[in-house]
N, C-alpha and C positions, 0 to 999 in steps of 0.2 A: 705879765700879764704887758707890759710895757712894749718888750719884742716880739710878744704875739700878735699886737694889733700894729706894731709901727714899722719894722724892721723886713716886713718883706718886702714895700712899696718904695725902699730903695733903689731897686731894682723897676728899667724902664717897664719893662712888657708887663710887672707886676702892677704898678702905679695905673697904665694905660688900662689892664683888668679893672682896675678898680671904679675909675673914673666912666666907666662904659655899664659896669654893674649897677652903678649909682644911678646912671642917666636912663638908663634902660626899667630901674625897678621904679622911680618916681614918675616917669609916663604910661607904664604896667601900672601904677595905683590910683592914679588920677581915671587913665580911661577906663580902668577897670571897675568904678566904683558906678560909672555911667552904666557900664554891662550890664553891674548886678542890678542895679535900677530896674531893667527893661528886661534882667532875667532874658540874657543874649548870649551864656556863656558860649555857646554853640556855633555865634560868629566869629570868635576867636578859635575854637575847637578845627573849624570849619577853612579858616583862611589860614592854619598853623599846616594841615595836611596840604591843602591847592597848591599854596606857594610852593612847592617842596618839586614841580616839576622844571617851574620858571626856573629855579637854581638849579636844576639838574641839568638843565639846557646849554644855560649861560656855564655852569662847570667845564661841561663834556666839549664845548666851544673855544673855550678859554675866554669868555667875558667876566666882566666885572658882575657878580651876583645880582648887587641894587637891582639893578633893571631887569635882570628876569623875575624878582620875585615880584618886584612892583607890579608889571607886565600880566602874571599869574594872580597876584590879587586884587587888580581892575576887574580883572574878568572874572573873580570870584562874586564880588561884590555888585556886580553885575545883575550877576546870577540871583543872589541874593534876594537882591531888589525885585526881580521880576517872580522873587518865591514868595514873598512875607509881602505884595502887596496887588492891588485888581484878583482878577477872578483866575483860579486856577488849578488845575483838572487832577496835580501831583500834588499829596499834603505837604509841609517843609520839612516834616522829618523824614520823606522817604526820599525825600529830593536832593536833601542836605547827605543823604547816606550815599544816594550817586554819586553827587559831587565829588566827596572826599574820598571815597573807593576808586573811583576813574582816573582821579587826575595824581591822586598818590600810587597807583600804579604807573602810571606814565612815566613821574620821576623813578622808581624802580628799573624801568626797560631800560630807560635814556643812558642811565647809572652803569647798570650790569652788561653794554656795550665796554670800556674800559677795560683795561688791562690795569688792576689793585681794588675790583669791584669796592671787595668789602672794608678796604679801610678808606675809600670814597666815601659809600653810603654811611660811615658813623660819623665819619666829620661834618655832613651835608645834615644828617640827622640831629647828635648832641653836641655841634658846633665845638669851634674854639675858643673858648675866651680868653686864654693866656697868648694868643695871637694875632691880636686886635691890634690896627696898627694906627697911627696915630688923622692919620683921613677918614679912617670910619670911625674914630672916636666925637669925630670934626661935624662927621654926617650925621654921627645919629644925636649930636647937640644939634645943627640946624633943622633935622626934619620933627624931632623930636621938639622941639621951640613952637615951629607951627602946628603940629601938632598942637600945643598946650592950646598955642593963642584960640584957636578956634575952638575950643572946647571953652576959653573963657571968655568968649564972645557972643555965645549960643547956650551958656550957662543956664542963663532960664527957662528961656527954652528948652531946653531937650530933658531938664528937670520935671518941668510941666506935661512933657509929652510921656514921661517914663511914670507919670502919679498917677495921671487923667487923660488919658488919651481922647476922652469922649469931648473936656473941655475944649483943648488943645485946638479939637477939629474945630468949637464952635466959635473959638474965638479969631480962627483963621488961619491960623498959622500952620505952611505950609510939609503937615506930614511927611510924606513921601521924599520931599527933601532931606529935611531935616532924620531919615531915617537913614537917608543914601548919604550922610555927611555921618551919618556915627557910623558906620558901615566902614566908609572910607577912614576915618582914625585910626579907625581896629585895626583895620590891616594893616597903612602904618605903621602902626606901631609893632605888631607884628612884623611886618619886610623889614624895618630897621635892626628890628633886634633875633632875625633868622640866623644873620653871617655869624654871630659872637655865643650865640647858646644852643641852635640848631632848632630843628622842624619839631624835636620832641618837645623840648623845653618851656617852649614861649607860653604856653598858656599858662604857666601855675606864675611864670613874669605880671600877668594880667590879674588873673582868679585871685592868687594868696594874699597879697599885701595888701587888695581890697576890703577882701574878705576879712583881713586882720581886723584893719579898720573901724571897720563896721563893727564889729565885735566891743572896739575899746569905744565910741562911742555913738551916739544916734545923729548927729546934724552930717549932713551931708558934707559940707566942706571940711567940717571934724573927719571925716569917715578919709578923707583927701588926704589931708595932714597928714592923720596919724599911719595911712596908709604907707604913705609916702615916706614918714619917719622912721618905720618900720621895716621899711625895703631896703633904705642906702644903712641903718644899721647891722642889722641880719647878713645883707649883704658883702659887707665887708666884716661881719665874723663867719662866713661862710667864707669867704676865696680866702684868709686866713688861720682856718683849719684848715685848707684842703694844702697849704704850701706848707704850714708845720708840721703834718702827717707825711706828706709828700717827703719832705728833704731830710725830717732827724728824726723819723719815726719806720721808715722806709715801706710808708704802705700807701700806696699809691691812691689818690682820689680825684676823681674829675671834678675838676672847677665848677662848671657851672652843674653839674648835679649834688655837688655839698651846696652851693648857695641857694638852688630848690628843697634840698634835706633841713637849711638851717630855719627856708619861710616857714614849711611844715611845722618845723618844732616854735615857730612862734606863734601858728596860731591856733596849732593844741595849747599853748603856753595863757594863750589870751581868753582862748572859749573856759582852758577850768580856770582863770583866776573870775569870769564874770560867769561861770556856772555856783564857784563858793559864795560873791558877793548878794544874789539872787538869794543862795540857802540862807544866808547872815541878813538879810535886808528881809 
């Protein structure tokens, strides 16, 4: 067990991948609890798909992926604010479907213009966690820390808005601003994660650890802490399993996808334990 958990991380690329997975897992768990409280998983799904053309264009012209993803995410947040506030003639679900399909199609068109289309598309969709650089790890730590700070400063207001929107409005809280802040933090989480784990797997880093944390405890801070611990622990196990299978058993397992599978197994186990305790209680 010791060799399984520790030996892979003597390698530089594996240690960087582990730090990145832990940072993204912890950030995703905290953001995910707020998303779950507001029942806004669609925001994560929308941003997940709509950042794709931004990173595709950046990739095609040889620019860093982060600015391209950030620009696409900023546009998405603006569109989300427009869809979910004020009068609108298009319902939210229809608007989101239109945004997701259109943005994703633009990304595929951009990538398809390049030689090596299939491999480029695979890298952008599923990421390359094992290729993460030290600079990218630092960027994740800085941007993730900023997101966590914003959520900590606005924790009470965001929780009140999630639990009782009418009371929050009656107390004079800036509803539209708080909505935009949560959308922006969620978008930033997706942007910082998308280079390492791709546009397809991002949603699992936000939704699954948070959902597991909520199964383990009823309190909101407890769910964040439990979700973060689960994300870090299972991310470590998932990366180790991918390395062990690929190197010692000649079974190639994609590292990012293996981490997501570990998250899913953890959620299923937590759900089973919760159901069992309910029956016994």
